[in-house]
N, C-alpha and C positions, 0 to 999 in steps of 0.2 A: 561709667566714669567714676573714679574714686572721689568720694566726698570728704571734706575736712570736717571733723566733729570734735566737740568738747569732750575731753576725757571725763569719766564719771566723777573723779575726785574734784575736778574743776567745776563740773555741772552742779555740784552741791552748794556752791558758794555764789549766791546772788550778789551783785555789786550795784550800788546806787551812787551816782555821781551827778553833780550839777551840770547843766548844759554848758559846753565850752571847756570842760576839763579834758585833760589828755587821756587818750585811749591807750590800750596796752602797748608798751614799747616793744614787745617781743613779736607783734603781729603786724603785717602790712595792711593796715585798715584802709578800706576803700573810701576815697574822698568824695565829697560832693562838689558839684560845680558852683561857682560863685558868679553872681550877676556883675556885668560890667557897670562901672559907676562913672558918671551919673546914669541911672537906668532910664532908657527912653521908652515911653509907652507907645504902643501901636494901636491903630484903629481896627486891626484884624480880629481881636477876640470877639467883637460883636458879630463878625461874620461866622466865626466858629459856632457860637451859640445858636445862630439861626440855622446852621446846616446840620448840627449834631445835637439832638435834644438831650442826650444822656451826658450828664456831667462826668460820670465815671469814664465814659469813652473818651471825652476830651482830655481828662487827666491822664488816662492810660496811653493815649496816642503821644502826648508830649513827653511824659516820663519815660515811656519805652524808647522813644527816639533818642533821648539823652543817654539811656543805658546802652543802646547799640553804638552810640558815638564814642564811648569811652576808649575803645581800642584804637580809634583813629585820632581822637582829640582828647588827650588825657586831662582830667580836671586840674592837675597840678600845673598844666602848661597854658591853659586858656581860661577866659571868662566868656559869658554869653550875653547876647541880646536876642530878641525875637522879631521876625518879620521886618527886618531893615529894608528889604527889597520888595517882597511880595505882600504889599499892603492890601487894603480892602478893594481899591480900584483895580489892582492887578488881577485879583481873583474873581471879583463879582461878575456874575453872569445872569442876574435877575433882569427881567423885562427886556431881554434881548441884548444886554450889555456885552461888550467885547472882552470878557474876562477869560482867564485860563480855565475856569471850571465850566465854561460853556461848551457848546457843540462846535465841531469844526465846520466852517462854512465860509463862503466868499468874503463876508464882512467880518469874520472872526477867524483868521487863518491860524491863530495860536490856540484855539480851543482844544482842550485835551480829551474831550469826550467825542465819540464817533458822530459823524454827520447824521441828521435825522433820517436821511434816505439811505444810509449805509447799512448793509446787512452785517450782523455780527454773529459769528458762530460761537455759542456758549459751550459747545460740546454736548449739550443736552437740548439742542434745538436752535434754530436760527431766528434772530429777532432783528428788528429795525429800530434805530434811534435809541440804542442802549445807553443808559446813564450809568457809567461804571465808576468814574472818579467823583467822590462826594466832597472832599476837602483836601487842602494842602497845608501842612504845618512847616514852619521854617525856624530853625535855630541857627544863629550866626555866632561864630567863634572868633574871639579877638585875642590877640597877643599885644599887650599894651593898647595902643589906639589903632592898630592895624588889623584888618581882616585877615584871619588865618585859615578859615574854612567855613563851610556851610553844611548843615544837615537838613534834609527835606523828608517829610513824611507824606506819602500818597495814601489817603484813606479811601478804600475802594469797597464797593458792594460785593457780596459773595453770590448774589443772584440778581437777575433782572426780570421784570414782569412785562408781559405783553398780552393784551386782550384778556386780562384777569388771570393769566397763567404764569406761574413763577418758573424760571429756568435757572438752575444752579450753574454757575460758571465753573467749568472744569479747571483743574490745576494747570494743564498745559496752555489752555487759552488765556488764563489769567496771567501766567508768567509771560507769555508773549506780549500781552497788552502792557504789562508793567515795564518790561524792557524797552519797548518802543516809546512809551510815554515818558519814561525817565530820561532817555536820550534826548527827546524833544524838549523837555523842560530844562535840562542842563544847558543845551545849546541856546535856548531862549535867554536864560539868565546871563550867559557869557556874552551874548550879542547885545542884550538890552541894557546891561548895567556896566559902566566903565570899571567899577571897583571889582567886579567879578570876572577877572581875566582868567586865562587858561592856567595861570600859576596857582589859582585857588582850588584846593581839593574839595570835592563835594561828595557827600554820602546821601544816597536816596534809599529810603526804606518804605516798604508797602505794608500798611495796616489793613487787614481784611476784616470787615464787619461780619458779625455772626447773626444771621437772621433767624436761626432755628433752634438755638440752644440757650435756655434760660440760665444755665449755670456759667456761661461765659459770654462776654461782650464781643469777643473776637481777639485778634492779636496780630503781631507782625509775622509775615510769611516769607519775605524776601528782602535782601539789601543789595544795592549796587554801589560800588566804590569807584569814583572817578579821581584818580590821583593827579598831581600837577602835570599839565601838558597832555593829558589824555583826551582822546576824541570819543571814546566809548567806555562803558562801565564794565567792571567785573562783578557778575551777579552770583550770589550764593543763596541757598534756601535757609530760611529761619523758621523755627517752630516755636512761636510764642503765643501764649494765651493767658488770660486772667480768669481764675476760677473763684466762684463764690465759696466762702467758708462759713459754716460747714456745708458740704454737699456730697452727694455720692461721687461726683466727678473728682472732687478734691481727695476723697478717700481712695479712689481707684488710682489716681495719678501721682499722689504724693503720700504713699502709705505710712511711712515712719513719721513724717511731719504731721500727718493727720492724727496719728496716735498721740503724739506729743501735745498737739493742740487740745485733744480731749482731756488729757491729764491736767494741762494748764487750766482749761475752762472749769474743770471740777474743783481745782484748788481755789480759784477765784470765787466760785459759787459757794464754797464752804464757809466763806465769810459773809457773803450777801446772797442768800439763796433765792429770795423772792424779788421779783421785778428787776432782775439783773440778767443781761443778755451779753454774750460774747460772740461777736460775728466779725467778718472781715473778707479780705480777698487775698488770693495767692497768685503771684505771677510765676508762670512756668516758662522756662526758656530751654528749648531743645530737649524737652523731656524731664528737666530737673527744676525743682523750686529755686527761684532766685530772690523773691521778695515776699514777705508776709506782712500784711497790714491788718491789725486787729483793733476793734473798737469795743470797749466795755461800756455798756449803757445801763445806767441805774435810774430809778425814779423814786422820789420821796424819801431820800436818805439824809440822815444827819451828817454834818461835817465829820464827826468822829467815825462814822461808819465808812464813809468814802476814804478817809485816811487809812483805815484798817485794810480796805480793799487795795489801795495803792501799795501798801507795804507788802501785801500778799503777792501782788504782781511782781514786785521787786525780788522777793525771796524765791518765787517760783519760776522766774524767767530762765534759770539754768536748765529747766526741762527741755528747752529747745537746744539740741546738740549740734545741729548742722551750721558750721561757721561760714559756709559758702552762701548762706542766705542772709539778706538784709531784713531786719525786723523793725516794725514800727507799731506802737501801741498808744491808744488814746483812751482816757477815762472821761466819760461824760455823765454828769448827774443833773437831772431835771433840765436837759437840753443845754447845759452850760459846761464847757470843757473844764475839767479839774486838773488833769495832768497829762503830759505827753512824754513818751519815751522812745528811744531808738537804740538798736544795736547794729552797727555797721557790719558789713561782710568782713571777714578775717579778724573780727574782734570777739572777745568774750565779755566786754563791758557794756552794760545797759546804761545809757545816758538818760536821765529821768529828771524832769523838772515839774514842779507843782505850781499851780496858780494860787494856792491857798496862802 
């Protein structure tokens, strides 16, 4: 696939603007979603924390769901709330509760995990009582005060364990489970909640946890689209993962971006060589980088030194030439944020704001 890149003459010019300034008028900058106001807090985040220990995974699951939703619910057209319908009580399955995350049984007919006595063929061995679904995320899209659509994320295990033996779930078996579970969940929501009628389109995406690769937490593998009036979803494969930066996987899968990262890192470290670390994550979507998050961490630096590093970040950011990628950078000194910057996709402008 052809990638959009900054021309060399443009890449030489770093741009520093305050947060909120206008981006390039000549490029179609990718917008961010805005929260519906007044924002209504949900009790579900406490459930997410209990189910997923990794803060990175929790952020990736929600952020990735929003990214996948863009083609169905454009940021310019909607605002968002979260878990308007699937609150803590709807999901909770601890201590035998009748929640969606529980097992299917007589007293929990809506449980989305297989019955404890049901055999599940992983493709690499048959197990009983498989716990496949770990969590569900919900983002609700509003146009003015009216519900315009819903996006749901099914966080699923990539393997199940029985008698101390781990069984990897095959692609075909996981796809079948995701399709059946998505249909059941969409039907449940349309029957359970008056506001979620058949006129409300729903996107269901599946985030597969990665139990065996330290360089990646996992990523989205499928999405199902339920348009208005539909009784079934149209499913397509998604290849999404988040890579540690730097890592061998990042170098192998995002070669040019990895080279540019090394150049950028060396530029920053030329100002603050000691006790300065440049790390981050790279989101890959269908084999191409889509978002790079960088953190520059320093220790024991004077304000003047951190200012110099921030200016080097600004002047060196043109090193990154791929404008199909969204970039975020944070500078932290002695565990305190000093500055944050971002360059949206389709833009050549680095928006950068300092706390000093």
